[in-house]
Wavefront OBJ file of the C-alpha trace (Angstrom):
o trace
v 135.889 137.897 54.811
v 138.261 137.414 52.043
v 136.553 140.392 50.212
v 137.037 142.726 52.951
v 140.757 141.647 53.656
v 141.301 142.383 49.258
v 139.590 145.590 49.669
v 141.884 146.477 53.151
v 145.030 145.409 51.382
v 144.181 147.871 47.915
v 143.551 150.146 50.447
v 146.301 150.437 51.851
v 148.288 150.232 49.106
v 146.318 153.170 47.623
v 147.534 155.057 51.016
v 150.850 154.035 50.962
v 151.364 155.301 47.644
v 149.449 158.773 48.042
v 151.828 159.206 51.105
v 154.699 158.222 49.256
v 153.924 160.965 47.028
v 153.224 163.710 49.103
v 156.537 162.705 50.802
v 158.402 163.015 47.549
v 157.678 167.279 47.360
v 155.908 166.735 44.206
v 152.257 167.508 42.948
v 151.666 164.936 39.918
v 148.886 165.575 37.247
v 147.393 168.520 38.739
v 144.292 169.787 36.032
v 143.949 173.402 35.680
v 140.830 174.787 33.631
v 140.082 175.698 29.997
v 139.386 179.387 30.589
v 141.973 182.164 30.062
v 142.445 183.275 33.239
v 142.413 180.152 35.535
v 144.863 179.969 38.019
v 145.602 177.509 40.680
v 146.816 178.387 44.164
v 148.765 176.496 46.589
v 150.507 177.206 50.504
v 153.729 175.628 50.993
v 154.701 175.841 54.914
v 158.398 175.338 55.208
v 158.932 174.457 59.041
v 162.023 173.390 60.870
v 162.876 169.564 60.773
v 166.270 169.039 62.841
v 167.086 172.410 61.447
v 165.707 175.730 60.320
v 164.547 176.292 56.396
v 166.669 178.835 54.690
v 164.309 178.432 51.668
v 161.971 177.014 49.252
v 163.026 175.817 45.754
v 160.125 174.838 43.526
v 159.693 174.208 39.522
v 156.562 173.286 37.104
v 156.311 170.753 34.749
v 153.565 171.257 31.557
v 152.610 167.711 30.728
v 149.728 168.706 28.272
v 151.435 169.793 24.229
v 149.978 172.469 22.716
v 150.615 176.234 22.338
v 149.945 177.039 25.692
v 152.729 178.291 28.055
v 152.481 177.389 31.443
v 153.921 180.062 34.526
v 154.403 179.398 38.143
v 155.017 182.477 40.596
v 156.410 181.602 44.210
v 155.764 184.650 46.729
v 156.808 185.151 50.369
v 156.708 188.534 51.962
v 158.011 190.904 49.850
v 159.969 188.831 47.464
v 158.488 186.786 44.444
v 160.134 184.423 41.629
v 159.024 183.212 38.140
v 159.684 180.506 36.297
v 158.029 179.261 33.257
v 158.129 175.978 31.165
v 157.847 177.201 27.197
v 157.474 173.403 26.086
v 154.246 171.732 27.074
v 154.842 167.236 26.882
v 158.464 167.238 26.741
v 158.964 165.939 30.269
v 161.171 168.917 31.007
v 161.071 171.141 34.293
v 160.927 174.958 34.145
v 164.479 176.338 35.552
v 164.482 176.375 39.190
v 163.407 179.462 41.428
v 164.324 179.653 44.746
v 163.613 182.290 47.568
v 165.297 182.716 50.507
v 162.415 182.949 53.189
v 163.199 180.965 56.233
v 160.488 179.169 57.628
v 157.045 179.925 57.212
v 154.350 179.658 54.610
v 155.055 180.338 50.471
v 152.334 181.174 48.047
v 152.668 179.784 44.925
v 150.142 180.393 42.027
v 150.048 178.297 38.716
v 148.872 180.072 35.439
v 148.643 179.548 31.976
v 148.149 181.949 28.458
v 145.371 180.630 26.646
v 142.148 179.030 26.665
v 142.932 175.410 26.938
v 142.686 172.776 29.742
v 146.182 171.728 30.789
v 148.027 169.134 33.151
v 150.970 169.687 35.254
v 153.698 168.756 37.991
v 154.875 171.126 40.889
v 158.409 170.199 42.295
v 158.552 171.694 45.685
v 161.640 171.223 48.348
v 162.031 173.208 51.637
v 165.777 173.260 52.593
v 167.996 174.431 54.801
v 171.223 176.501 54.381
v 174.707 175.286 52.891
v 176.537 175.623 56.461
v 173.616 172.946 57.475
v 173.965 170.699 54.511
v 171.232 171.544 52.169
v 168.871 169.435 53.598
v 165.155 169.057 53.097
v 163.297 170.432 56.197
v 159.841 170.507 57.072
v 157.844 170.588 54.095
v 153.693 170.539 53.453
v 151.749 171.854 50.446
v 148.149 172.909 50.668
v 145.666 173.687 47.606
v 143.871 176.870 48.309
v 142.235 177.159 44.479
v 141.844 174.798 42.074
v 140.187 176.508 38.289
l 1 2 3 4 5 6 7 8 9 10 11 12 13 14 15 16 17 18 19 20 21 22 23 24 25 26 27 28 29 30 31 32 33 34 35 36 37 38 39 40 41 42 43 44 45 46 47 48 49 50 51 52 53 54 55 56 57 58 59 60 61 62 63 64 65 66 67 68 69 70 71 72 73 74 75 76 77 78 79 80 81 82 83 84 85 86 87 88 89 90 91 92 93 94 95 96 97 98 99 100 101 102 103 104 105 106 107 108 109 110 111 112 113 114 115 116 117 118 119 120 121 122 123 124 125 126 127 128 129 130 131 132 133 134 135 136 137 138 139 140 141 142 143 144 145 146 147
């Protein structure tokens, strides 16, 4: 009985930790494969959560030292933006990019320049307009491809 209680406590703690990471709007320690053309693909869905979404803000942090350059592209409709973290393993995110696409699905792609496995973080936030307080709106992310 004591063993089951310990397992339940550990599982609950892990689940709560995972839920906390999701609510923080971050993807942490995400691996991308060693092949030159490796590309990870996500979809971020922004929804009304009290107020409507005006925009998605996103940036990437390369966690791995080395000469590879890690980039992130975000697209909704006919608008696309790019941001690059030129120095790996320094703990500094790339410049923030924003697309004012309102509610809906945004495509996010991460790629790199060399044949080396990497690990990275993404920070993403669906936000309302300044007139509505620049507050977080409903935000969910789903990984569609992990190379």
